[in-house]
Backbone as CSV, one residue per row, in Angstrom:
resi,resn,N_x,N_y,N_z,CA_x,CA_y,CA_z,C_x,C_y,C_z
1,MET,0.684,-1.109,-0.102,-0.243,0.084,0.357,0.508,0.810,0.132
2,ARG,0.160,1.839,-0.718,1.572,3.731,-0.823,0.282,4.763,-0.092
3,VAL,0.991,5.439,0.739,0.687,6.646,1.288,1.638,7.623,1.078
4,GLU,0.662,8.785,-0.054,1.635,9.918,-0.461,0.950,10.804,0.819
5,ILE,1.856,11.934,0.958,1.550,13.038,2.064,2.121,14.412,1.027
6,TRP,1.020,15.378,0.892,1.482,16.557,0.225,1.742,17.257,1.506
7,SER,2.550,18.052,1.545,2.896,19.027,2.687,4.192,19.873,2.030
8,ASP,4.184,21.055,3.371,5.055,22.277,3.156,5.935,22.030,4.719
9,ILE,7.603,22.537,4.453,8.315,22.299,5.465,7.766,23.391,6.180
10,ALA,7.258,24.933,5.926,6.891,25.670,6.245,5.301,25.553,7.322
11,CYS,5.239,24.495,7.012,3.545,24.188,7.678,3.695,23.577,8.831
12,PRO,3.447,23.952,9.873,3.711,23.588,11.227,2.201,22.646,11.726
13,TRP,1.689,22.617,10.963,0.474,21.429,10.731,1.184,20.060,10.032
14,CYS,1.817,20.404,9.024,2.724,19.000,8.603,3.308,18.733,9.679
15,TYR,4.192,19.116,10.254,5.371,18.644,11.046,4.596,17.890,12.021
16,VAL,3.414,18.423,12.650,2.966,17.577,13.966,2.034,16.411,13.409
17,GLY,1.579,16.611,12.270,0.617,15.364,11.431,1.259,14.479,11.166
18,LYS,2.795,14.659,10.851,3.585,13.486,10.164,4.350,12.843,11.820
19,ALA,4.168,13.780,12.647,4.663,12.600,13.966,3.125,11.567,14.258
20,ARG,2.020,12.707,13.782,0.723,11.747,14.312,0.460,10.522,13.320
21,PHE,0.885,10.942,12.103,0.905,9.476,11.173,1.515,8.497,11.511
22,GLU,2.774,8.847,11.666,3.738,7.947,11.836,3.599,6.902,13.593
23,LYS,3.078,7.542,13.985,2.405,6.840,15.364,1.572,5.846,14.767
24,ALA,0.635,6.152,14.282,-0.418,5.194,13.768,0.237,4.006,12.728
25,LEU,1.273,4.563,11.890,1.600,3.977,11.209,3.139,2.553,12.380
26,GLU,3.371,3.291,12.760,4.188,2.394,13.780,3.074,1.061,14.540
27,ALA,2.275,1.414,14.666,1.208,0.248,15.484,0.630,-0.243,14.631
28,PHE,0.673,-0.076,13.214,-0.578,-0.723,12.077,0.517,-2.425,11.354
29,PRO,-0.339,-3.371,11.890,0.272,-4.305,11.745,1.077,-4.682,10.169
30,HIS,0.369,-4.221,9.252,1.304,-4.497,7.885,2.223,-3.342,7.412
31,ARG,2.509,-2.533,8.683,3.836,-1.188,8.544,4.794,-1.752,7.616
32,ASP,5.063,-2.777,7.304,6.090,-3.160,6.842,6.104,-2.802,5.128
33,LYS,4.808,-3.060,4.496,4.427,-3.397,3.546,3.782,-1.740,2.992
34,VAL,4.066,-1.210,3.846,3.012,0.513,3.706,4.246,1.191,2.891
35,GLU,4.148,1.892,1.724,5.509,2.840,1.393,4.698,4.139,1.373
36,VAL,5.820,4.890,1.923,5.469,6.729,1.992,6.404,7.536,0.987
37,VAL,5.500,8.023,0.442,6.014,9.169,-0.583,5.570,10.449,-0.060
38,HIS,6.291,11.549,-0.312,6.427,12.705,0.191,6.256,13.841,-0.779
39,ARG,4.950,14.285,-1.486,4.991,15.305,-2.037,4.892,16.493,-2.325
40,SER,5.110,17.331,-3.007,5.262,18.935,-2.916,3.921,19.701,-2.790
41,PHE,4.174,20.634,-2.007,2.786,21.510,-1.616,3.452,22.791,-1.453
42,GLU,3.644,24.049,-1.589,3.873,25.408,-1.506,2.806,25.791,-1.265
43,LEU,2.947,26.667,0.481,1.821,27.426,0.956,1.688,28.920,0.499
44,ASP,3.119,29.361,-0.094,3.530,30.673,-0.292,3.938,30.985,-1.235
45,PRO,3.484,29.994,-2.865,4.581,29.850,-3.915,4.406,31.273,-4.500
46,ASN,4.072,32.548,-4.558,4.239,33.583,-5.338,5.288,34.285,-4.229
47,ARG,5.853,33.826,-2.981,6.701,35.036,-2.657,8.427,34.534,-2.924
48,ALA,8.891,35.939,-2.799,10.413,35.405,-3.976,10.975,34.935,-2.766
49,LYS,12.144,34.420,-3.604,13.284,33.455,-2.627,13.793,34.128,-1.813
50,GLY,14.096,35.873,-1.663,15.008,36.492,-0.842,14.098,37.303,0.232
51,ASP,12.355,36.790,-0.089,11.620,37.521,0.545,11.070,36.904,1.949
52,VAL,12.123,37.283,3.291,11.924,36.501,4.064,11.254,37.558,5.380
53,GLN,10.699,36.804,6.199,10.139,37.587,7.338,9.963,37.062,8.561
54,PRO,9.435,37.483,9.883,9.437,36.733,10.845,7.900,36.248,10.549
55,VAL,7.702,35.194,11.147,6.533,34.067,11.564,5.084,35.005,11.564
56,ILE,5.703,35.617,13.128,4.307,36.689,13.414,4.115,37.926,12.844
57,THR,5.308,38.235,11.868,4.692,39.187,10.855,3.864,38.722,9.760
58,MET,4.195,37.755,9.058,3.582,36.796,8.222,2.140,36.705,8.420
59,LEU,1.931,35.934,9.703,0.572,35.644,9.875,-0.631,37.034,9.809
60,THR,0.350,37.876,10.652,-0.516,39.408,10.820,-1.277,40.019,9.442
61,LYS,-0.260,40.032,8.636,-0.109,40.161,6.987,-1.005,39.369,6.598
62,LYS,-1.008,38.427,6.465,-1.290,37.256,5.506,-3.192,37.216,6.064
63,TYR,-3.077,36.637,7.570,-4.372,36.308,8.042,-5.437,37.749,8.461
64,GLY,-4.536,38.833,8.646,-5.232,39.770,9.397,-5.450,39.621,10.699
65,MET,-4.941,38.821,11.442,-5.147,38.747,12.907,-4.157,39.929,13.685
66,SER,-4.161,40.000,14.836,-3.462,40.680,15.802,-2.332,40.027,15.764
67,GLU,-0.965,40.788,16.300,0.004,40.215,16.988,-0.197,39.346,17.906
68,ALA,-1.393,39.578,19.126,-1.671,38.917,20.019,-1.951,37.675,19.587
69,GLN,-3.247,37.623,19.135,-3.901,36.169,18.134,-2.664,35.491,17.584
70,ALA,-1.798,36.241,17.011,-0.834,35.087,16.176,0.183,34.849,17.248
71,ARG,0.568,35.524,18.355,1.635,34.718,19.287,0.872,33.759,20.155
72,ALA,-0.564,33.963,20.474,-1.161,32.863,20.964,-1.427,31.763,20.324
73,GLY,-1.835,31.608,18.457,-1.485,30.962,17.799,-0.527,29.947,17.986
74,GLU,0.929,30.612,18.112,2.195,29.973,17.946,2.218,29.122,19.480
75,GLU,1.543,29.542,20.334,1.858,29.091,21.396,0.967,27.697,21.459
76,ASN,-0.164,27.618,21.093,-0.692,26.985,20.379,0.011,25.380,20.305
77,LEU,0.348,26.211,19.347,0.889,24.634,18.227,2.530,24.283,18.840
78,GLY,2.559,24.988,19.763,4.020,24.782,20.615,3.722,23.686,21.323
79,ALA,2.395,23.488,22.128,1.733,22.916,22.684,1.056,21.481,21.879
80,GLN,0.684,21.363,21.059,0.394,20.655,20.204,1.594,19.581,19.736
81,ALA,2.822,20.046,19.178,3.837,20.020,18.850,4.507,18.929,20.456
82,ALA,4.527,19.717,21.498,5.149,19.076,22.530,4.459,17.559,22.654
83,ALA,3.214,17.767,22.234,2.208,16.422,22.923,2.660,15.070,21.947
84,GLU,3.527,15.716,20.864,3.950,14.808,19.976,5.347,14.342,20.250
85,GLY,6.022,15.111,21.164,7.356,14.756,21.248,8.011,15.586,20.438
86,LEU,7.563,16.617,19.916,8.550,17.405,19.233,8.979,18.910,19.827
87,ASP,10.219,19.304,19.212,10.559,20.192,19.667,10.073,21.597,18.594
88,TYR,9.511,22.774,19.308,9.054,23.891,18.822,9.180,25.167,19.208
89,ARG,9.785,26.007,18.578,10.103,27.182,18.983,8.913,28.404,18.870
90,THR,8.528,29.056,19.836,7.352,29.441,19.868,7.524,31.274,19.167
91,ARG,8.646,31.426,19.531,9.202,32.714,19.178,10.260,32.593,18.171
92,ASP,10.363,34.024,17.388,11.394,34.372,16.810,12.031,33.541,15.745
93,ARG,11.005,32.532,15.122,11.125,31.918,13.850,10.583,32.805,12.500
94,ASP,11.363,32.411,11.546,11.026,33.102,10.319,10.585,32.516,9.159
95,HIS,9.992,33.196,8.216,9.523,32.411,6.930,9.721,32.868,5.506
96,GLY,9.897,32.181,4.494,10.291,32.349,3.467,9.892,31.360,2.741
97,ASN,10.432,31.700,1.209,9.836,30.356,-0.121,10.602,29.476,0.521
98,THR,10.333,27.986,-0.003,10.258,26.601,0.300,10.492,25.881,-1.122
99,PHE,10.753,26.428,-2.626,10.931,26.059,-3.453,11.999,25.053,-3.573
100,ASP,12.997,25.893,-3.163,14.683,24.842,-2.960,14.102,23.624,-2.256
101,LEU,13.810,23.820,-1.364,13.592,22.737,-0.282,13.028,21.475,-0.819
102,HIS,11.605,21.797,-1.317,10.913,21.004,-2.284,11.895,20.477,-3.399
103,ARG,12.582,21.388,-4.359,13.396,20.425,-5.114,14.588,19.318,-4.542
104,LEU,15.015,19.997,-3.898,15.894,18.965,-2.893,15.312,17.727,-2.154
105,LEU,14.176,17.601,-1.922,13.422,16.352,-1.576,12.932,15.426,-2.541
106,HIS,12.914,16.355,-3.803,12.863,15.229,-4.845,14.185,14.865,-5.126
107,LEU,15.290,15.436,-5.140,16.731,14.671,-5.002,16.690,13.664,-4.128
108,ALA,16.633,14.037,-3.168,16.338,12.707,-1.991,15.466,11.635,-2.191
109,LYS,14.345,11.764,-3.023,13.588,10.765,-3.102,14.117,9.740,-4.092
110,GLU,14.826,10.634,-5.102,15.717,9.852,-6.261,16.835,8.757,-5.230
111,ARG,17.270,9.544,-4.494,18.693,8.429,-3.403,17.967,7.604,-2.149
112,GLY,16.676,7.543,-1.963,16.311,6.990,-1.103,16.338,7.485,0.695
113,ARG,16.678,8.787,0.990,16.732,9.422,1.340,15.577,10.584,1.887
114,GLN,14.704,10.788,1.314,13.590,11.525,1.692,12.946,11.698,3.362
115,ASP,12.858,10.786,3.435,12.050,10.955,4.541,13.243,11.346,5.684
116,GLU,14.480,10.832,5.405,15.407,11.062,6.354,15.781,12.981,6.026
117,LEU,15.441,13.385,5.334,15.889,14.908,4.836,14.745,15.697,5.360
118,ILE,13.133,15.374,5.048,12.063,15.931,5.166,12.183,16.249,6.871
119,GLN,12.515,15.287,7.344,12.527,15.332,9.260,13.501,16.557,9.461
120,ILE,14.445,16.378,8.718,15.704,17.140,9.441,15.540,18.549,8.883
121,LEU,14.628,18.957,7.806,14.410,20.069,7.144,13.096,20.511,8.423
122,TYR,12.011,19.907,8.938,11.231,20.470,9.772,11.752,20.481,10.932
123,ARG,12.684,19.652,11.435,13.566,20.003,13.035,14.075,21.680,12.674
124,ALA,14.901,21.563,11.339,15.542,22.866,11.288,14.706,24.193,11.407
125,ASN,13.333,24.139,10.826,13.005,24.893,10.939,11.891,25.394,12.173
126,PHE,11.517,24.165,12.443,10.642,24.704,13.875,11.447,24.588,15.187
127,ALA,12.417,24.180,15.171,12.967,23.645,16.451,13.986,24.391,16.464
128,GLU,15.404,24.860,15.317,16.093,24.946,16.007,16.311,26.875,15.712
129,GLU,17.422,27.543,16.118,17.455,29.124,16.270,18.070,29.501,14.823
130,ARG,18.742,28.571,14.086,19.464,29.189,12.652,18.470,28.940,11.764
131,SER,18.290,29.916,10.957,17.296,29.836,9.897,17.483,29.257,8.460
132,LEU,16.746,28.676,8.025,16.535,27.937,6.868,16.778,28.960,5.656
133,PHE,16.054,30.062,5.771,16.283,30.803,4.861,17.275,31.998,4.237
134,THR,17.826,32.819,5.399,18.922,33.780,5.558,20.540,33.150,5.479
135,GLU,20.655,31.802,5.702,21.816,31.719,5.566,22.802,31.004,4.279
136,GLY,21.819,31.128,3.403,22.068,30.796,1.904,22.254,29.481,1.711
137,ASP,22.755,28.713,0.985,22.649,27.599,0.174,23.276,26.519,1.209
138,GLU,24.769,27.027,1.669,25.671,26.336,2.477,24.799,25.592,3.590
139,ARG,23.970,26.281,3.902,23.126,25.995,5.347,22.352,24.695,4.659
140,LEU,21.715,24.843,3.733,20.760,23.386,3.138,21.633,22.513,2.936
141,VAL,23.185,22.373,1.937,24.052,21.489,2.181,24.253,20.736,3.729
142,GLU,24.442,21.447,4.399,24.746,21.333,5.695,24.025,20.092,6.387
143,LEU,22.253,20.146,5.764,21.325,19.641,6.414,20.944,18.814,5.287
144,ALA,21.521,18.585,4.173,21.083,17.362,3.134,21.733,16.470,3.298
145,VAL,23.321,16.802,3.525,24.319,15.969,4.000,24.247,15.146,5.219
146,GLU,23.245,15.436,6.173,23.146,14.971,7.172,22.008,14.009,6.978
147,ALA,21.323,14.050,6.320,20.427,13.480,5.695,20.633,11.998,5.155
148,GLY,22.140,12.459,4.395,22.301,11.309,3.527,23.062,11.414,2.322
149,LEU,22.597,12.649,1.869,22.951,13.231,0.522,24.498,13.686,0.062
150,ASP,24.924,13.425,-1.303,26.239,13.871,-1.587,26.201,15.405,-1.480
151,ALA,27.129,15.960,-0.939,27.143,17.956,-1.169,27.461,17.862,-2.531
152,ASP,27.934,17.622,-3.083,28.231,18.141,-4.513,27.301,18.065,-5.442
153,ALA,26.198,17.037,-5.271,24.995,16.830,-6.013,24.121,17.679,-5.553
154,VAL,23.978,18.196,-4.076,23.007,19.170,-3.560,23.235,20.612,-4.006
155,ARG,24.630,20.799,-4.396,25.032,22.384,-4.379,24.735,22.213,-6.554
156,ALA,24.655,21.109,-7.131,24.467,21.044,-8.606,22.696,21.431,-8.501
157,VAL,21.822,21.012,-7.677,20.605,21.205,-7.562,20.559,23.124,-7.477
158,LEU,21.182,23.056,-6.566,20.626,24.571,-5.826,21.178,25.215,-7.068
159,ALA,22.398,25.020,-7.573,22.996,26.434,-8.750,22.014,26.091,-9.787
160,ASP,21.336,25.050,-10.212,20.462,24.876,-11.157,18.693,25.033,-10.734
161,PRO,18.157,26.526,-11.245,16.783,26.515,-10.775,15.628,25.390,-11.392
162,THR,15.998,25.202,-12.699,15.182,24.112,-13.073,15.499,22.750,-13.016
163,ALA,16.509,22.299,-11.569,16.477,21.214,-11.570,15.314,20.709,-10.841
164,TYR,14.680,19.594,-10.986,13.436,18.885,-9.902,12.633,20.178,-10.485
165,ALA,12.486,21.040,-10.804,11.521,22.157,-10.805,10.030,21.555,-11.477
166,ASP,10.379,20.625,-12.557,8.801,19.873,-13.324,8.721,18.991,-12.077
167,GLU,9.302,18.174,-11.346,8.562,17.442,-10.439,7.644,18.153,-9.475
168,VAL,8.369,19.106,-8.915,7.802,20.220,-7.894,6.508,20.174,-8.495
169,ARG,6.049,21.052,-9.207,4.938,21.549,-10.517,4.353,20.334,-10.242
170,ALA,4.590,19.256,-10.987,3.716,18.554,-11.153,3.217,17.892,-9.986
171,ASP,3.809,17.944,-8.893,3.461,17.204,-7.515,1.957,18.014,-7.080
172,GLU,2.229,19.731,-7.148,1.252,20.603,-7.131,0.028,20.861,-8.071
173,ARG,0.486,20.349,-9.130,-0.925,20.422,-10.119,-1.776,18.719,-9.686
174,GLU,-0.921,17.769,-9.435,-1.960,16.572,-8.952,-2.618,16.834,-7.593
175,ALA,-1.703,17.747,-6.509,-3.031,17.954,-5.394,-3.602,18.672,-6.106
176,ALA,-4.116,19.811,-6.933,-5.494,20.468,-6.918,-6.093,19.631,-7.679
177,GLN,-5.476,18.692,-8.730,-6.688,17.782,-8.940,-7.390,16.951,-8.115
178,LEU,-6.683,16.416,-7.128,-7.058,15.727,-5.987,-8.343,16.475,-4.823
179,GLY,-8.139,17.610,-4.843,-9.224,18.450,-4.228,-8.291,19.163,-3.062
180,ALA,-6.883,18.955,-3.157,-6.121,19.531,-1.969,-5.882,20.824,-2.124
181,ASN,-6.769,21.660,-1.204,-6.185,23.264,-1.266,-5.693,23.403,0.230
182,GLY,-5.115,22.405,0.951,-4.339,22.643,2.303,-3.495,21.297,2.553
183,VAL,-2.230,21.671,3.387,-2.013,20.489,3.840,-1.968,20.657,5.464
184,PRO,-1.649,19.318,5.633,-0.986,18.321,5.322,-2.235,17.704,4.839
185,PHE,-1.939,16.575,3.773,-3.117,15.893,2.636,-2.198,14.654,2.487
186,PHE,-2.910,13.618,2.936,-2.456,12.213,2.971,-3.686,11.128,1.982
187,VAL,-2.881,11.100,1.223,-3.530,9.973,0.303,-2.978,8.245,0.446
188,LEU,-4.201,7.637,0.633,-3.823,5.990,0.709,-4.465,5.084,-0.374
189,ASP,-3.495,5.055,-0.933,-3.639,3.928,-2.271,-4.813,4.793,-3.067
190,ARG,-4.784,5.856,-3.258,-5.300,6.811,-4.499,-6.729,6.243,-4.240
191,ALA,-7.706,6.280,-2.759,-8.892,5.504,-2.681,-9.082,6.283,-1.821
192,TYR,-8.741,6.525,-0.600,-8.574,7.483,0.270,-7.810,8.963,0.857
193,GLY,-8.803,10.048,1.445,-8.006,10.936,1.550,-8.302,11.025,3.308
194,VAL,-7.166,11.675,3.740,-7.338,12.004,5.022,-6.650,13.792,4.538
195,SER,-7.564,14.845,5.363,-6.760,16.360,5.624,-6.643,16.491,6.609
196,GLY,-5.475,17.224,7.162,-5.189,18.080,8.490,-4.280,16.939,8.713
197,ALA,-3.765,17.308,10.536,-3.336,16.726,11.055,-4.008,16.184,12.098
198,GLN,-4.686,15.043,11.747,-5.609,14.340,12.300,-5.011,13.718,13.449
199,PRO,-5.442,13.579,14.517,-5.299,12.479,15.667,-5.065,11.240,14.823
200,ALA,-3.465,10.250,16.068,-3.527,9.053,15.440,-4.666,7.763,15.257
201,GLU,-5.325,8.243,15.951,-6.586,6.979,16.303,-6.935,7.446,14.545
202,VAL,-7.207,8.661,13.729,-8.043,8.812,12.944,-6.831,7.874,11.568
203,PHE,-6.120,8.097,11.956,-5.073,7.781,10.823,-4.397,6.281,10.625
204,ALA,-5.245,5.661,12.049,-5.020,4.177,11.997,-5.995,3.448,11.594
205,GLN,-7.599,4.227,11.728,-8.440,3.901,10.943,-8.726,3.936,9.556
206,ALA,-7.861,5.695,9.051,-7.766,4.956,7.548,-6.733,3.924,6.760
207,LEU,-5.741,3.544,7.747,-4.865,2.721,7.056,-5.396,1.522,7.443
208,THR,-6.335,0.923,8.555,-6.847,-0.459,7.972,-7.933,-0.431,7.361
209,GLN,-8.777,0.742,6.569,-9.957,0.406,6.517,-9.280,0.627,4.708
210,ALA,-8.170,1.316,4.213,-7.598,1.281,2.950,-6.607,-0.218,2.993
211,TRP,-6.171,-0.914,3.843,-5.655,-2.192,3.488,-6.723,-3.043,3.344
212,GLY,-7.612,-3.142,4.256,-8.771,-4.058,4.007,-9.752,-3.947,2.951
213,ASP,-9.665,-2.668,1.898,-10.787,-2.338,0.910,-10.114,-3.081,-0.600
214,ARG,-8.248,-3.230,-0.361,-7.529,-3.258,-1.510,-8.247,-4.286,-1.938
215,SER,-8.789,-4.251,-3.668,-8.978,-5.034,-4.385,-7.534,-6.573,-4.765
216,PRO,-8.523,-6.913,-4.488,-7.837,-8.477,-4.803,-7.563,-8.566,-6.190
217,LEU,-6.289,-9.545,-6.598,-6.050,-9.626,-7.995,-6.802,-10.491,-8.766
218,THR,-7.074,-10.166,-9.912,-8.264,-10.702,-10.941,-7.645,-11.315,-12.138
219,LEU,-7.188,-12.500,-11.947,-6.940,-13.265,-13.094,-7.811,-13.576,-14.126
220,ILE,-6.863,-13.393,-15.508,-7.438,-13.445,-16.837,-7.195,-15.145,-17.511
221,ASP,-6.602,-15.625,-16.857,-6.442,-17.093,-18.102,-6.427,-17.968,-16.607
222,ASP,-6.527,-19.462,-16.700,-6.971,-20.576,-15.878,-5.613,-21.145,-14.990
223,GLY,-4.748,-20.413,-15.770,-3.462,-21.031,-15.159,-2.824,-21.844,-16.070
224,GLY,-3.327,-22.461,-17.340,-2.772,-23.401,-17.767,-1.467,-23.059,-18.852
225,ALA,-1.110,-21.831,-18.917,-0.167,-21.552,-19.808,0.931,-21.554,-19.323
226,GLU,1.875,-22.264,-19.869,3.381,-22.404,-19.463,4.118,-21.142,-19.114
227,ALA,5.240,-21.423,-18.133,5.323,-20.018,-16.944,6.634,-20.891,-16.119
228,CYS,7.206,-19.701,-15.393,8.764,-20.276,-14.796,7.833,-19.922,-12.763
229,GLY,8.718,-20.776,-12.203,8.285,-20.870,-10.763,9.085,-21.422,-9.854
230,PRO,9.055,-21.190,-8.809,10.251,-21.796,-7.972,10.816,-22.984,-8.004
231,ASP,10.210,-23.981,-8.960,10.880,-25.273,-9.262,11.261,-25.134,-10.577
232,GLY,11.306,-24.201,-11.287,11.784,-23.993,-12.671,10.900,-23.811,-13.259
233,CYS,11.311,-24.058,-14.990,10.087,-23.817,-15.570,9.375,-24.753,-16.389
234,ALA,8.470,-24.698,-16.779,7.697,-25.762,-17.739,8.277,-25.863,-19.149
235,VAL,8.537,-27.044,-19.119,9.292,-27.116,-20.580,8.174,-27.913,-21.554
236,PRO,7.851,-27.885,-22.475,6.661,-28.217,-23.379,7.511,-29.787,-23.974
237,GLN,6.923,-31.049,-24.114,7.211,-31.927,-23.994,7.342,-32.995,-25.465
238,HIS,6.293,-31.908,-26.573,6.281,-31.934,-27.790,6.535,-30.948,-28.535
């Protein structure tokens, strides 16, 4: 079974939702047969690469809330994250364009290190003092190497703005086609969708239902044709 997760590194509920989903997956009896793929979704795709501002400022401008409301929201998110065992800095975080991060996640997918990188990027964005957005490409190289990627390969991607750009845009178009207008958005075997950072119990129910509803294979022949199996290949006698 495949689970696809549309998310953005700048999305705090994606950070929390991933932890809740993984809690459900850890307890799922068939977890070793579940493939998890992370898909790209930008919450702020029109933000210029160099346009970085404090999270509180972004929240007040984008959503029209007061500074007090924005700070209260961050405190609530911090409590939600802590309940899942996650570190979360409720003050002095910043916000920027995440397109390069998504491009690196596609590189990591090719190298079998996608889950490692996305978790490291979440940690860097939500729990660490150093910024993902103001320290330049070498900060991203450092984090990607920590996830097991080759530094030169990462630098090559960052130096070429077209590298994996089509893959990111394809993910975003697919999200729109599936009806996802927010993240996190979980799709199980292209049959079930779960929107938002649901409790682990909801993810557990979705996994169980999706697993149970998988269509059995329908054979088109009666098994009489020649084939190879564990005991060798059938050899015609005439």
